[in-house]
C-alpha positions in Angstrom: 39.1 -14.1 -52.3 39.3 -16.2 -48.7 35.8 -15.8 -48.3 35.1 -17.1 -51.5 37.4 -20.4 -51.1 35.7 -20.7 -47.6 32.4 -21.0 -49.6 33.5 -23.5 -52.2 35.0 -26.0 -49.2 31.4 -25.2 -47.9 29.9 -26.5 -51.2 32.5 -29.7 -50.8 31.4 -30.1 -47.6 28.0 -30.3 -48.2 28.2 -32.4 -50.9 28.0 -35.6 -49.2 25.1 -35.3 -47.4 22.8 -34.6 -50.6 20.0 -36.9 -50.1 17.0 -35.6 -52.3 14.9 -38.2 -54.7 16.2 -37.9 -58.3 12.7 -36.4 -59.2 13.2 -33.5 -57.3 14.9 -30.2 -57.9 16.0 -28.8 -54.4 17.4 -25.9 -53.1 19.1 -25.5 -49.7 20.3 -22.7 -47.5 23.1 -23.9 -45.8 23.8 -21.0 -43.2 21.6 -18.5 -40.7 22.9 -14.7 -41.3 24.4 -13.4 -38.4 23.2 -9.5 -38.7 25.6 -9.1 -35.6 28.9 -9.8 -38.0 30.6 -8.4 -40.7 30.4 -11.1 -43.1 26.4 -11.3 -43.7 27.2 -14.0 -46.9 24.5 -16.6 -47.7 25.0 -19.4 -49.7 22.8 -21.8 -51.4 22.8 -25.5 -52.6 21.2 -26.7 -55.7 20.8 -30.4 -56.2 19.1 -33.2 -58.2 20.4 -36.1 -56.0 22.8 -38.8 -57.4 22.9 -38.5 -61.2 23.8 -41.4 -63.4 26.0 -41.5 -66.5 23.1 -43.2 -67.9 20.7 -40.6 -67.1 22.2 -38.7 -69.7 22.6 -35.0 -68.4 24.6 -32.5 -70.4 23.2 -29.2 -69.6 20.8 -27.6 -67.5 19.1 -23.5 -66.9 17.4 -23.0 -63.4 16.5 -19.5 -62.6 15.9 -18.7 -58.9 13.7 -16.1 -58.0 14.7 -14.0 -54.9 13.8 -10.8 -52.9 16.3 -7.7 -54.3 15.6 -5.4 -50.8 16.6 -8.5 -48.5 19.2 -10.2 -50.6 22.2 -9.7 -53.6 24.0 -12.6 -55.4 27.4 -12.4 -56.4 29.3 -15.3 -57.1 28.4 -18.7 -58.7 30.9 -21.2 -57.0 31.2 -24.4 -59.2 33.7 -25.9 -57.2 32.5 -28.7 -55.8 29.3 -29.2 -58.1 28.3 -31.2 -61.3 28.4 -27.7 -63.1 32.3 -28.1 -62.5 32.2 -30.8 -64.6 30.4 -28.9 -67.6 33.4 -26.3 -68.2 33.6 -25.3 -72.0 36.2 -22.2 -71.7 34.1 -18.8 -70.0 30.5 -20.1 -71.5 29.8 -22.7 -69.0 28.9 -22.8 -66.1 27.4 -19.4 -66.0 25.5 -17.3 -63.2 23.3 -14.5 -65.5 22.0 -12.0 -63.0 21.0 -9.2 -65.8 17.0 -9.7 -64.6 16.4 -8.0 -61.2 15.1 -10.8 -58.7 16.2 -13.2 -60.9 19.5 -15.5 -60.6 19.9 -17.5 -63.6 22.5 -20.6 -63.7 22.9 -22.9 -66.1 26.3 -25.5 -67.6 26.4 -27.5 -70.3 28.8 -30.6 -72.2 29.3 -31.7 -75.5 31.2 -34.7 -74.8 30.3 -37.1 -71.6 27.1 -36.8 -69.5 28.2 -35.9 -65.7 27.5 -38.2 -62.8 27.8 -37.9 -59.1 26.5 -37.1 -55.9 27.4 -33.5 -55.9 25.1 -30.5 -56.2 24.3 -29.3 -59.3 25.5 -25.4 -58.6 25.8 -23.2 -55.3 25.7 -19.4 -55.6 26.7 -16.9 -52.7 25.8 -13.3 -52.0 25.0 -10.5 -49.6 22.4 -10.1 -47.3 21.0 -6.8 -47.2 18.4 -6.8 -45.0 18.1 -7.2 -41.2 17.4 -9.9 -38.5 13.8 -9.8 -38.7 13.7 -9.7 -42.5 14.1 -13.1 -44.4 14.1 -14.2 -48.1 11.9 -17.2 -49.4 13.2 -18.8 -52.5 11.3 -19.5 -55.4 11.4 -21.2 -59.1 9.8 -18.8 -61.8 10.0 -21.1 -64.2 10.3 -24.7 -64.4 13.9 -25.6 -65.2 15.5 -27.3 -68.5 17.4 -30.0 -69.4 19.1 -31.5 -72.6 16.5 -33.5 -74.3 18.3 -36.6 -73.7 18.3 -36.2 -69.6 16.1 -39.5 -68.8 14.9 -37.9 -65.0 11.8 -36.1 -64.9 11.8 -33.6 -62.4 8.2 -33.5 -61.0 9.2 -31.6 -57.3 10.4 -28.4 -56.9 11.6 -27.9 -53.2 12.9 -23.9 -52.3 14.3 -22.8 -49.0 14.5 -19.8 -46.7 17.6 -17.5 -46.1 17.0 -16.7 -42.7 19.1 -14.1 -40.7 19.5 -13.4 -36.7 21.1 -11.3 -34.1 23.4 -13.2 -31.9 24.8 -10.5 -29.5 27.6 -10.8 -27.7 28.4 -9.8 -24.0 30.3 -6.3 -23.3 31.5 -5.7 -20.0 31.7 -2.1 -20.6 27.6 -1.9 -20.5 25.9 -2.6 -17.5 25.6 -1.1 -13.7 28.3 -1.1 -10.7 28.1 0.5 -7.0 30.4 3.4 -6.7 31.2 1.6 -2.9 32.8 -1.6 -1.8 31.2 -1.8 1.7 28.2 0.1 3.5 27.8 -0.3 7.1 24.7 0.3 8.9 24.4 1.1 12.4 21.6 -0.8 14.3 17.8 -0.1 13.8 16.6 2.2 11.6 20.3 3.5 10.6 20.5 4.7 7.0 23.2 4.7 4.1 23.4 5.8 0.6 24.6 3.7 -2.0 25.8 5.3 -5.3 24.8 3.7 -8.3 26.5 4.2 -12.0 24.7 2.9 -15.4 26.3 2.8 -18.4 24.2 2.2 -21.8 25.6 4.1 -24.3 26.1 1.0 -26.5 22.7 -0.3 -26.1 20.9 3.0 -27.4 17.1 2.3 -28.2 16.9 -0.9 -26.5 14.9 -1.4 -23.5 17.3 -1.9 -20.3 15.9 -3.4 -16.9 18.5 -2.9 -14.0 18.2 -5.1 -11.3 19.1 -4.7 -7.3 18.7 -7.1 -4.8 20.0 -7.7 -1.1 20.7 -11.3 -0.3 19.8 -13.2 3.1 20.5 -12.7 5.5 18.3 -9.5 5.6 19.7 -6.8 7.7 18.2 -3.9 5.7 16.1 -2.8 3.1 15.7 -0.7 0.1 13.6 2.4 0.5 14.4 4.4 -2.3 16.3 4.5 -5.2 16.8 8.1 -6.9 18.4 9.3 -10.1 19.5 12.4 -11.4 17.7 14.7 -13.7 17.8 14.0 -17.2 18.7 10.4 -16.4 15.7 9.1 -18.6 14.2 7.0 -16.4 10.6 5.4 -17.5 9.8 3.7 -13.7 11.2 2.4 -10.6 9.2 -0.3 -8.5 10.6 -1.8 -5.1 8.9 -5.0 -4.0 7.4 -4.3 -0.9 9.6 -6.2 1.8 12.6 -4.0 0.0 14.5 -6.6 -0.8 14.4 -6.3 -4.6 14.1 -3.2 -6.8 13.6 -3.0 -10.7 14.6 0.3 -13.0 13.6 0.3 -16.8 14.7 3.0 -19.4 15.3 3.1 -23.1 18.8 3.5 -23.5 20.1 6.6 -25.2 23.8 7.7 -26.0 24.5 8.7 -22.3 27.8 7.4 -21.5 26.6 7.3 -17.6 23.7 8.1 -15.8 24.1 7.7 -11.6 21.6 7.2 -9.1 21.4 7.1 -5.2 20.3 4.1 -3.5 18.6 4.5 0.1 19.0 1.9 2.6 18.0 1.6 6.0 18.6 -1.0 9.0 15.8 -3.3 10.3 17.5 -4.7 13.2 19.6 -4.2 15.6 21.8 -7.6 15.2 25.2 -7.8 13.8 24.7 -9.1 10.5 26.0 -8.3 7.2 24.7 -9.3 3.5 25.6 -8.1 -0.1 23.5 -5.8 -2.7 23.9 -7.3 -6.0 23.2 -5.9 -9.4 22.4 -6.3 -13.1 21.1 -5.4 -16.0 19.0 -6.9 -19.2 18.7 -5.3 -22.5 15.7 -5.9 -24.8 15.2 -5.0 -28.7 15.6 -5.5 -32.0 18.4 -6.8 -33.6 20.2 -6.2 -30.3 24.4 -7.0 -30.8 25.3 -6.3 -27.6 24.4 -8.4 -24.3 25.5 -6.2 -21.0 27.7 -7.8 -18.8 28.8 -5.6 -16.5 27.5 -6.4 -12.6 28.3 -5.7 -9.1 28.2 -6.9 -5.4 28.9 -4.7 -2.5 28.8 -5.8 1.3 26.5 -4.3 4.0 27.2 -4.3 7.6 24.9 -3.7 10.5 26.4 -3.4 13.7 24.8 -1.1 16.3 27.0 1.6 17.4 26.5 3.5 21.4 25.6 7.2 20.8 27.8 9.3 21.7 28.4 12.8 20.7 30.5 15.7 22.2 29.4 18.6 23.4 32.1 21.1 25.0 34.8 18.7 26.0 37.6 20.6 27.0 41.3 18.5 27.2 42.8 20.6 30.3 46.2 19.8 28.9 46.0 20.6 25.7 43.7 23.3 25.3 41.7 21.6 22.8 37.9 22.0 22.7 35.8 19.9 20.8 32.2 20.3 20.0 29.6 18.5 17.6 27.2 21.0 16.1 24.6 20.5 13.1 27.2 18.0 11.1 30.2 19.8 11.9 32.9 18.7 14.5 34.0 22.1 16.0 37.5 22.5 16.9 39.4 25.2 19.0 42.6 25.3 20.3 42.6 28.2 23.5 46.6 28.0 23.0 46.6 29.1 19.5 49.2 26.1 18.9 49.3 25.2 15.0 48.1 21.3 14.1 46.2 19.5 12.4 42.7 17.5 13.0 42.1 14.1 11.5 38.8 12.3 11.5 39.0 8.4 11.6 36.6 5.9 11.1 36.8 2.9 13.3 38.7 0.7 10.2 41.7 3.5 10.9 41.2 5.2 7.7 41.6 8.7 7.4 38.2 10.3 6.1 38.6 13.9 6.6 41.8 16.5 7.6 41.9 20.0 8.5 44.6 22.5 9.8 43.7 24.7 12.9 43.3 27.8 12.9 44.9 29.0 15.4 42.8 30.4 18.3 40.0 30.6 15.7 37.3 28.0 15.8 38.0 25.1 13.0 35.4 23.3 11.2 35.3 19.4 10.1 32.4 18.7 7.8 30.9 15.5 8.4 28.6 16.0 5.3 28.1 12.8 3.1 29.6 10.1 5.6 28.1 7.1 6.5 26.7 6.3 10.2 28.8 4.9 12.9 31.8 5.7 14.9 34.6 7.8 14.5 38.0 9.2 16.5 38.6 12.9 16.0 42.7 13.1 16.4 44.2 16.5 16.9 47.4 16.9 17.1 49.7 20.0 18.0 53.1 20.7 19.0 53.8 17.7 21.5 50.1 16.6 22.3 48.1 14.3 20.7 44.3 14.6 21.4 41.7 11.8 20.8 37.8 11.9 21.1 35.0 9.4 19.9 32.0 10.6 18.1 28.6 8.8 16.9 27.0 10.3 13.7 
């Protein structure tokens, strides 16, 4: 009921703008259907221009043709029209939809001729098509009026009911990095940036994920690798390694994951940002992916330091670096804990000492850079700096 009232108000608002010549019968579609909305309603007005009392208009019978596959007329809207001035019980005005593809609209009065600038009538209905479809209305028969009507209709103008998809931004769809800061340690050092792409709500759309580095340029993108079954059509990286694009047809996958491999091209201390954004194209797409992300890339050359059979005499702690592992041994068999701490003071690994046995502390999946091995035993702390 609320929608019908709103359509009637639209008729009233449009009535003041009717300017067609008096010898022209014109159909006007007042809105473009938004197929992304829940209310796919259309509204048309039929007008003759200004009608005078001396024109003696007392009845009309007009049929409009339409495509049943695209639209469905549902309501004749009389408020604010000349048909509203021709009321006669339940007989006038009327909307007859008995013949498929034809909406027959009419009204009559037996008292006084009507006058005014209002449309003759308005009709509303449901849009059944998609954003690629339209319906051009037409007049299958010449309009009929009462015999006394003095204006001769010479021109018939029909409008088209149009539809389009008006997508809205969705912050859950797009791409994001799974790291805030990435550190490189000088020329030729490497790092990995995890990236996730979310496109489940864009199923069927052509998705493009763009990844680029801002200047200054201390790094380059070497490769982007996605997990098996991610449905990636192609990955393209520019010759200078500063820009990359990934293409796929979105499906119902909640998340696809990839790894961006970057490397440093300088020993200078520089920083830059890596940026990702996502676009989607498709027929009648109702969502625009709005999820994007940035991460900081820092390049600081570090001195290469390794530890090999380094024994702290006081504590009896032996620390060695071997094949991606830190090997720690307490010769006195004291219980304790070994922590691996980065240059920002964050503990990235922790392991409990195994008495007299050698204890392993893994360096797997850590970014290249400087770290500190801090071994805490009863009454003593041993600190060693390592580079990986």
